[in-house]
C-alpha positions as CSV (number, residue, x, y, z in Angstrom):
1,M,77.2,-1.5,59.2
2,I,75.7,-1.4,55.7
3,A,78.2,1.2,54.5
4,E,81.1,-0.7,56.0
5,L,80.2,-3.9,54.3
6,L,79.6,-2.3,50.9
7,N,82.8,-0.2,51.1
8,S,84.8,-3.4,52.0
9,A,83.2,-5.6,49.3
10,L,82.8,-3.1,46.4
11,E,85.2,-0.2,47.1
12,P,82.7,2.2,45.5
13,E,83.6,5.7,44.3
14,A,80.4,7.0,46.0
15,L,77.9,5.5,48.4
16,D,74.8,6.8,50.0
17,V,72.8,4.8,52.5
18,V,69.4,6.2,53.7
19,D,67.4,4.6,56.5
20,E,63.8,4.9,55.4
21,S,62.4,2.8,58.2
22,H,60.5,5.7,59.7
23,L,58.4,5.9,56.5
24,H,57.2,2.3,57.0
25,A,56.0,2.5,60.6
26,G,53.1,0.2,61.1
27,H,54.1,-1.9,58.1
28,A,54.2,-5.7,58.9
29,G,57.9,-5.9,58.0
30,A,58.7,-3.0,60.4
31,A,57.1,-5.0,63.2
32,S,60.0,-7.5,63.0
33,G,62.5,-4.8,63.9
34,K,64.2,-5.0,60.5
35,G,64.8,-1.8,58.6
36,H,64.0,-0.3,55.2
37,F,67.0,1.2,53.4
38,A,67.7,2.9,50.1
39,I,71.2,2.6,48.7
40,T,72.9,4.5,45.8
41,V,76.2,3.1,44.9
42,V,78.7,4.1,42.1
43,C,81.3,1.5,41.4
44,D,83.8,0.7,38.7
45,R,83.0,-3.0,39.1
46,F,79.5,-2.3,37.8
47,A,80.8,-1.3,34.3
48,G,79.4,-3.5,31.6
49,L,77.1,-5.4,34.1
50,A,73.3,-5.7,33.8
51,P,71.3,-4.2,36.7
52,L,70.5,-7.7,38.0
53,Q,74.2,-8.5,38.3
54,R,74.9,-5.3,40.1
55,H,72.0,-6.0,42.6
56,R,73.3,-9.5,43.2
57,M,76.7,-8.0,44.1
58,V,75.1,-5.7,46.6
59,Y,73.0,-8.5,48.1
60,D,76.1,-10.7,48.3
61,A,77.9,-8.0,50.2
62,L,75.0,-7.6,52.6
63,D,74.0,-11.2,53.0
64,S,74.5,-11.4,56.7
65,L,72.4,-8.3,57.3
66,M,69.7,-9.4,55.0
67,Q,69.0,-12.2,57.5
68,T,69.1,-10.0,60.6
69,D,68.7,-6.3,60.0
70,I,67.3,-5.5,56.6
71,H,63.6,-6.1,55.6
72,A,63.6,-4.0,52.4
73,L,66.3,-2.6,50.2
74,S,66.1,-0.2,47.3
75,I,69.2,-0.3,45.2
76,H,70.4,2.3,42.7
77,A,73.7,0.9,41.3
78,Y,75.7,2.8,38.6
79,A,79.0,2.6,36.9
80,P,80.9,6.0,37.1
81,D,80.3,6.8,33.4
82,E,76.5,6.5,33.8
83,L,76.1,9.6,36.0
């Protein structure tokens, strides 16, 4: 679902979503059933934007899941010319 929402909202050139929930077993946040995820996204729309603006775009795209499915999110957001 994360990939679908990000693909729809940002139309990235590249997207990698890794579920790291298993690394946090026993963590208080894991007890809620919400997951820990790492996202790497490369998108033209990030060109010229500060990291905080990029992260806000990702959070906006995932807003509904932040309330229900995601406890922690690690974001690596790049413009294509930054790789």
